[in-house]
GUDREN-818256 format. One record per residue: x negated, y, z negated of N, C-alpha, C in turn. Coordinates in steps of 0.05 Angstrom, whole numbers, plus 5000, padded with zeros to 4 digits. Atoms other than C-alpha are relative to their C-alpha. Example, Ala and Ser with C-alpha at 12.3 -4.5 7.8 and 13.67 -1.06 7.14 Angstrom:
REM GUDREN-818256
498249765000475449104844498250245000501649765001472749794857501550224986
***
This chain:
REM GUDREN-818256
499550255020472058915024501450024988499450125014475358555000497949884956500050245017473558314915501449855002500250395004473057664889502350034984497250025028479757824839501950025031498850024971482258014915500849825012499050354993481257404939500649814986498850305025483357014880503150045005497749945004489957384883502149945036499050064978491457244960500149685006499950355005489156534940502649874995496150105023495456424889501650125015497249944974500656854943500849805008498650154974498856404986501149624992500550135009499255784949502250024985497449995017506256024920502050055023498350044971508356064982500749795012500050264973507855365005500549844983497650095018512354924983498749724987501250035024510554424917500249745008500950314983511053734958498049995019503150034991505653994997498050034984502749975019501354284940499549724974501250335015501953494900500650144974501550015030503253874839503449964984496850105013509553654782501050105008497949994988515553714796502050204980499849935014518354234753504149894979499050215011523753924703503250105009498049954992529954304730500849895020499750144988529254034786500849715011498850295009529553334764502450044995496549985017536053474730501350105023499249934972538853784799500449585012498850154987537253074831500749724996499150275027538752674765504050015018497849925002546053004773500850055020499249994958547553144849501449665008499150314987546952434863500249804984498350145015549852214807504350045005497650004997556352574820500450095034499050114981555752464898500649695006499150465001555951654874502550074996497149985018561451834832502550075021499049794973564752224889500449725028499250244974563951664951501749684975498050305019566251044895502550024999497750005009572751304890501349795021498650254976574650854952498749715004500950245009570750344927499349894972501150145028572450074850499849735007500050324988570149404837499250094963500449975038570349234760495949905003501850035001563048964785497750045017500249974968558649064845497049785005501450254992554248574876496650055004502750085016547148414849498050025029500849854978544848584928499350394988498949675009547149294906497350134976502149815030542249434835497249785027503150144995536448864870499350365019499849854980536549384932498250384982500249765035536850054866496449934987502050015023530549754827496849995020501750124985526849534888499150435013499849794992527950334919497150064971500749905012526150564843496649925003503750184995518350034846499250155019501449944978516850334912499450205003500449695010517651064893496750014983501449975025512750934841495950095028502150084974507850784911498750225009501649864991507951474934500050214988502749785002502151944931501350304991498349825011506052564920501449974977498950195031507652514851503750345001497449814987514453164869501449635010498050094980517252684919501149664986499850225018515852094870501350054987499150035023519052304816503350045004497549924987525452654854502049695010497950194989527251964881500449724977498750115018526451514814502150244978497949785011531552134787502749915022497850094980535452014848501149634999499050325000536251224847501149964977497849865025538351394765502150045003498049745009542851924776502649685026498250134993546151304824502149784996498850115013545950804788501449984969498149915015548151064725503050045011497049854989554551334767500249675007499550224983554950634793501449764970499450215026555550304720501950114982497049715011561150904696501149875013496650024982565950674753500649654986499450235001564549884738500950024967498750075015566249954664502150224994495549804985573550424688500249895005496850064983575850084725501549744995497950235030582249594696499649665020497650164994583448954721501749924991499250125018588748564692499349814999500750225012587647994655503849834986497450155008593847464630500050044974499849925016591747794567501950284995498449654990593848544588503249945001496249994998601048714569501350115022497350074975602948984645500049685013500950174982600448244665504249904997498950145007607848164639503150195018499449874992610548704681503549845019496949994982619348684716501049684980498650285015620548074656501450304972498449945031625548344590498049814988501649955022620748484537500150064973500849855026619648554462497649964998503449925005613548854443499650084969500049975024610748864374498050225007502749754992606049504367499850144986500049795013603650064345499250325006499549754989604850784358496950265001503150035012597051024373499050235008500649805001598251654393501750144992498849775008601752374387502249955017497750104985609852244410499850275015500149784980610052694460505150035002496749935007617452974440501750265028499149744973620953344509503050055002496749865007628953614517502249704997497450174995632953004534498049695002501650355015626952374507496950064996503349875012621852384473497949565009502550324991615151844499498249974973502150235028611251344451497149875011502750004982604651184474499749664973499250295020604950394435497049795010503050185004597849914425501549775001498750135010601749364438498349694978501850275024599748724390500149735016497350324979604548134422502150025011497849924987609648074462501049735005497750394988615747494474501950165027497850084966618947384542500849734992498850265003621846804557499549775000501250275006617746344547498450014972500950175023616246414480498450394989503249765009610146994438498749955004502450174998604247064461497850294988501749795000598147524442500250125015500249664977596748174483499450214986501449764999592848814489501150205016498849674971592649524521503750164986497549834991597950084528502449965007497749924984604750184543500250344995498849725010607650794550503049975002496950025013616250754521501150315002498149645015621051284525502949974997497650035017626451324486502450155000497949845002633251694506502650024988498750005019636751474455500250204965501449905020632851744393501350004974499850095027636251434334497749934979500850065016630651194313496550205008502349734988623051794312497749824978503350115019616951364292497550215012501949744997611151824283497449745007503350304993603251564299499849894974499850165015601751014269502049864989497850065004608150714256500049765011499550334992608349914266503950015019496350174994614849814311500149765012499350154984618349354353502650105020499149804971621149584424500749665015499750224971624149174480502550215017498149904970627149374550497949705020501150094978625149134612497350145011502949924993617349254622498650075032501349974983614549554687498150095008502649874999608149764725501950325005499949705005608250574724500750115034498249914964613150754803497750265002500849804988610751134854501350255000498649765001612951874855499450135021501349834970613752334927498650134988502249844999607052734920498849994973500950065051605052384832499449695020502350235003600451844837501849914979501550165032603251644763498649744995501150274995600851024765496750174993502449855014593951394773499350284975500449785020596251974727499649864971500250135022596851514671497549774986501450125004591251124673497350074993502849755020586851754650500249854973499450095024590151414582499549744991499850315001588450724599502549804993495850045000596750634606500949825022499650144977598550134660503249944997497350104996605449924647502550224984498949825013612050354624501949824991497450175006618650104589501950324994499849785003624350484587502349894966499050285023627350314503503649915005497750034987633449894506500550024956501050135025631949754424497850134975503050025028627050104359501250014984498849955022627049924303495950054993502749905011620650004252498749634986501250345009615949284230497450064992502150075020611349344171498950244998500249945017606949664148497350315019500849754980602650494178497349925014501750184998597350314215498350295019501349934974593451024242498250144989503249914997587951474239500550224980498649795017588051914171499150295012500649764998584552444198502350115035497049944977589352424275502250134978496650145012595052374223500450334977501149895013592653034187499850155019500749904979591453354253502150115011497549894994598153274279502850024990498649795021601553454216501050244992499549654997599254134221501550075021499349804975600454254292503249975003496850065003607553984276501050294978497249795015609354404216499850375022501349704984606155024264501650025010497449984975611354884315502249984986497549965001615754884270501050174988499749765004615155454233500750255017499149894987615055774298502750045018496949934991622355624318501450044971497649955016624955724254498450495006500049744984621156454281501050225015500149904979622556594346502149805008497950194997628656394379499849965027501050124967628556024449501350235030501650244991625856034503496950204986502249775012621256614461497849754988501450235017619355974417497949785017501250134990617555504462498450075018503149854979613056044505497850004987501549975016609456194445498449734999500950105008608655504427498249785017503250054975604955334500498650205000503149914999600855924496497149854968502050135020598455694426499249674993500050305008598854884420500049855039499750264973600554744499500749814997497450095000606354434477502650185025499449844975611054534534503249844997497250214988617854024522502350144990498249885003621554644501501050195015499849784985620955044551501649945028498450014985626855134601497949955048500250054964626154814685499450245009500849764985627855454700497450214992502649835001623355874673496149885005502450074978616755414693500350035021501749884968618555504764500450245002500649714994617656224755498649984995503750014995611256064728498549945016501750014973609655694789500850125019500349825001611856164818497650225015502249825004607956664794497650115002502649954999601456434796499149874964501050035024602556364714500749774978500150165019603255674694497249854991501850165013596855584673499950144961500649825025597556044617501649884975497950175005602855494592499349804990501850135001597555054584497549884986502849945017591454924531498449805027502250044980586254974585497150245009502949795015579755344589501050365001498249625002584456124603499749964959498249985031587155874525497849944987502950045016579955794498498950255005501849734997576856374538502150254978498249725023582456854499499149984980501650105035579756484431498050185006503350054999573156644448499350365013499749724992573657324487500350154973499249785021577957574422499050014975501950015025572857344380496550255005501849804984567257724420501350275000498449575003571458344419499450064975500749795029571858464343498149834996502750005008563758174350498850175010500549824973562758704395496750144996502549915005557059014353497849864976503350175006552058494331498849745030501250174978548458104385501049815009498650364991550157564424499749794997499850265005546857054396500850014966499249985034549657164320503150015012498150084994556057104353501349765004500150234978554756454374501849814971498650035013557056174308502850054983496949985007564156474289501350035017498450014983565456424360501149645003500350294999563155564354503149914973497050155013568455594294502650055000496750194993574255784316500949935032499950284981573355384375500449794989499850285010573354834329503249944989497649895022579855174286502549975021498649914979582755254354501649805017499950364994582454484370501849914979497750145011584654254308503650104991497049835004591354754307501549825026498750164976592754454371499949695007498550125010592653774353497949695012502350114977585253614396500449815022500450214983588353244448497850015021503449994971584052984508499250325009499649744985585653604546498750294989500349695010584254084492496950024997502950065011578153704475497449945034501849944963575353714553499750285001499949765001577054604550498049984971500549925033573754594473496049925021503650154988566654164508499650275018501249814984566554664563500250324987499849765010567755214524497350004982503850055027561454964464497450085027502449965000557454854523498650175025500249744987558955554557499350274983502249875014556855884487496849945010502649974994550355554499498650075021500249984965550055684572499050354990499849715001550456434547497350064988502249915015545656414494497150045024502049884990540356314550499750265015499449744988542156914589499149895027500150074977540556534652500149785028498050124971544756414720498349634998499950394996539955644733499849954970500050265020540555424658503249935006497050044990548155594666501249925030498350374981549855144723499149784996500850255005545154634699501249964967498650155011549154694645503749864998497049904982557154724679498949715012500950274990552654044713500449764978499950165026551553674644501949894996496050055003558053814623501149765019497250214991561053484676498549755009500250245001556652884673500449794986498950155023557452724611504049924993497150085004565852734614500549845030500650154983564652404682499349694999501150174999560551914661501249884981499850225013565251644601503149925005498650094998571051644647500950115027499549894979570551814723501750035015497049974992577351804741501150275005500349794999577852444725499150235019501249854963573852744789501949935018499550124978578152294833503350015006497349905003585752434810500650184977498449885013586252864755499950345006499349674977589853594780497950194981500349835021587353894716497350125000503249965014580353754701499950035029501849814965578853884787499950314988499749695000581554554771497750094983501949965036578354714701496349955017504249974982570654484743500650315024500249764986572654914795500850374987498849855016575255474747497550044988502749935004568755414718498650205015502549944969564255444784500650364998498649734999568256084788499750264986502649725015566356504733497850104997501850054993561356274741497750245006501549814964558956554811501750235008498849724981564457044820500250204974498649665029565557414753496650254991501349734992559057934777502550195007497149854981564858084826502250154986496849855017571458224786499850094982501249865023567358434733499550365012500149784989566959094781503650084998497250044992574058944795501650274971498149965032576659074720498650184984501749805009571859604699502050234994498549905011576960014681503350064993497850015014581059634645498049984959500949955028580959744568499749754992501650195007577159354524500649714986497549955040582259314458500449635008498650315002583358474437498149865028500650114989579058314493500749955032497249934985583458484543497149925035501450054974578358594609498749795003501550125000573858034585502349695015498850165008579757534592501350145028497850034976582757904659497649955020501950074986575357904690499449645009501250234999574557254677501749695016498350164991580956944690501550085040499549984965580557264767498449845004500750244985575356954776500249815005499350304995577356274765501549995018497450154989583756344806499450145032501149844977580256734867497849505013501550264993574955954860501549745009498150125004581555544838502549975038497749934985587055834892500449695033500950154981584255324954501849644993500050215017585654794914502149924997497549925007591654984880502049935038498949994978594654984957499849635012498750204995593154354964500249634982498150135021595253934907502750084998497749954999601154344911501950195025498949924961602854574989500950234992500149885000604355204967498650164983502249875001600555954961503150244976498649775008604156444904498750255005500549725001603257124931499650274982498449735035605157574867497749884983502650115023599057094836499150284998502349665016593557734835501650124985498549795017599558234813500849884979498350155028602657834764497449904986501850105017596557584728499050284990500949825024594458284725501250124997499050005021599458444695501250034974499150145023601457934647497350054987502050025019594857794635498750214975500449895026593258314580502050084980497950055013599258244555500349774984500250245001597457504531498850024971501849935022591857624477501950104971497149885019597358094435501449784990496250215002602957584443498249734980501150255005597557024419500150104972501649835034594257494360502950014981498149945016600857764335502149774995497950155005605757124339497649724978500550275022600556664305499150114972500049885033598257144255503350074986496949955010605857224245501849604981498850244995606956424244498450014959501850025032599856394183501750184978497849755021603957064140501549834995496350025005610656664139499549814981501050285023607256014104499150224974500549805026605256634041502650195006497249905010610657054049501850235026497750114975617056894099500850375005499249754987619857664103496950205014502849844977612357974128499549805017501050134982611557394176503350065007496649884994619457544193498750285028499749804984617058184215497750025017502550044986610258114249501849725017498850214979614557594288501650175022498749864992618758134305499350135024502450004972613358474347499249845017500850174987611057934375501849865019496850104974618357774406500050205013500449744994616858484426499649915035502550054983610958174475501649865008499050304998613957554482502550005031496649824980620957894516498550075026500849804968616858364559498849785027501850154983612157834588502049785021497450164988618957304602501550175029497749784977622957954639497550165027501749994987616458054672499249845028500150214976615957424706501449925019497150064983622857284720499950295023500349914975621758004758499049985034501550104966616657854802500249685009498850234996619457044808503050035020496949974993625757344837498650185021501149844986621357764885500649835038500850224974621957514962496849945002501250084991617657154985496550034987502650055008613456984929497949884996502850184983611456434947500449845008496849964984612056174998497549695005502150304995608755315026499450055005502849934987603055285053497849654999501650215003598454665071497450005017502750015008591554515070498049785011501150335011587253975094497750064992503249945011581053755062498049955018502449834986577253915125499050274991498749645005579554555111498350094973501149985036577554535032497349975002502550105000570754195047498450275019501749674980568654785110500250294968500049805012571355345051497850014973502450155022567355094989496950035019502350044988561654935031498750335014500749674992561355725061499350144965499649965036562755864980497450034999502050085017556155524965497250145018501649814995553055815013498250274992499449784997554756435017497950174964501950025048552256474922498149905007502150055012546556114939497350275007501549674976544056754994500050294976499849775024547357204936498150064982500949895014544756974881496549894984503550085009537356734847501049735007500150324990535156104876499849794973499750295025536755434838498149935001502850205026529755214824499750124986501649785018527455764785501250094979498749995018529356034723500450204985500749785019529156764719501250195004497249895008532557164682502850215010498249744989539357584695499150185009499749655009539558254716502150024984498849795014544058794671502549835020499149924983548458714731502149615007498650265004549057894733499649834971499550185025549557694654503449955001497750175007554257274627501850254987499149795026560557524601499949914976499049995037562657634530502349684993498450185015568357074539497949755026501850094993563556454553503149795009497949984973566155914612500449804981497550295013572455384583501950025021
***
């Protein structure tokens, strides 16, 4: 016969096996988070086909009624899930309405297709390229054939003559024909510029200064730091090594020859010369490797300090800040050491970014690839960890390699969709080149910083860094010249949806249940290099 304790244990097991929506128990906070976040993301995704500056009152009334009616549901779990789902949909609609731009008579792009004179301020860091420089100009007033009018908004001014070199914060007068951003084959330039709230472009005919400085002191300091740093890089290294190192350390591609960029694309290594999650991962992996003797929690503050310093060094542009946010949230996720919290951390980070600007989910390729890379790192890293078990840990090489491979495996289909090509050599080129990136970044950074104190010593260190950079460029060039290094390939959105759907099902079956916070096993623990 069973004892009373055995009977009670059997009852508890039966209760645990019964779904919570039948039990009527209060729903877990994590389930509420998933209901809110997934409803928000699904709504944001669908609204890309129905962008409005304001949605009809009937929609808001329907959402309100649905939320109120859910309060009458006797089952607490169902009621709470409906309310949080309605809240997620409401926030998504609000975010879209507040970021959907409608041109008015006071906007600078209202005067497109006219020859105009713009009085404005350079309100962002100038983008200096080989043949021209781009300036983001915040217009204050505009003159055309009808006279002068007060206006607002940003326009992207291109200057090929480069006689006048305005800096961030300078008041300027520029004239030329104002146009709407052109649609380029396979690239919607208008959508790309809309991320920065730019809806017009102008090719400068004449440039001149116009009054006092109007910039932000903090931004000015950041841009000056970046400018001096890149100037010293160009003094220590020849081309294209200098531009390559600038791409690694500051994300600047202005001096990289197009031929070299084609080689990066063909070998699947273009991600190393754009400040993204990969660069953030390298920095944090290096710090984590130096502090391997400390407990994981004690590495948090030094890693965060390194992340902030790197962001400042690169000028704190939008893409860098986005990658830094992902890195910071990844650091917080590592502190929990639970996969369920890590997933929630990724989703909450995505929520805050899209609540500010949902356009990134629809049209920003770098954002899409960054998010997919983060998911790949979170879910596939235990698999790639086994593949890289024999790679040395010096300078964070193993961590950086296993994290990057996990990211590439998950982003490859989306890259094919966006760029209609597949780099067959990418896995081999990444395995060969990536171990050389951390020492190249470290020696390059140290040589530049030392050169401010001692020029001869900085030059000696720069020589060692140049050797590694030159080796990397030679390897990339060799791989790019191989037959069929990259092949044209096309994939439909339906096939993409099927692929990621199957991946999601497999991962959910292999990993821990989403609704539980069970600690990770040693096999599934997060890597030292956090998500970025």
